[in-house]
Residue, then its C-alpha position, 0 to 999 in steps of 0.5 A: x582107612x586110618x583117615x576114615x577111622x579118625x573122621x568118624x571119631x572126630x564126628x563122634x566127638x562133636x566136630x560141629x562148630x569147627x568150621x566157624x573156628x577154622x576161619x578165625x585161626x592162624x595156621x599154627x593154631x589150626x594145626x594145634x586144634x587138629x591135634x587136640x581132637x581125639x585121634x585113633x591113629x597118627x596123622x600124616x601131613x596130608x591128613x592134617x591138611x585135609x582136617x584143616x580143610x574140613x574144619x573150614x580153614x581157608x587153605x586157598x590163601x597159600x599158593x602151595x599149602x604143604x610147605x607151611x604145614x610141614x614147617x609148622x609140624x617140624x616146629x611143633x615137634x621141636x617144641x614137644x607139642x607133637x611127636x613123629x611116629x612111623x606111619x601105618x603101612x609104611x606111609x612115611x611120617x605121621x604125627x600124634x599129640x605129645x599129650x596122648x599116650x600113643 
């Protein structure tokens, strides 16, 4: 449900054009783009992957896509770009932008 709420919020914010942009970005920049979008709820690493796929980022170039996403999220957290929060309903780790008040 949290994912669907964020999807609706992103569509409302005008996510059009993201597909073209997603094809030209590197992994870190694509993840930064995901967190620049309006989010109602924190995102799990899997939801970050799904957002990248929706924006047109080519995930097929990775044999195993989750390890680089987890590593990038860890680096971004250490740099203060995002913060780790408790996921809703005990779903584990979730992340939100450090720039937002959530």
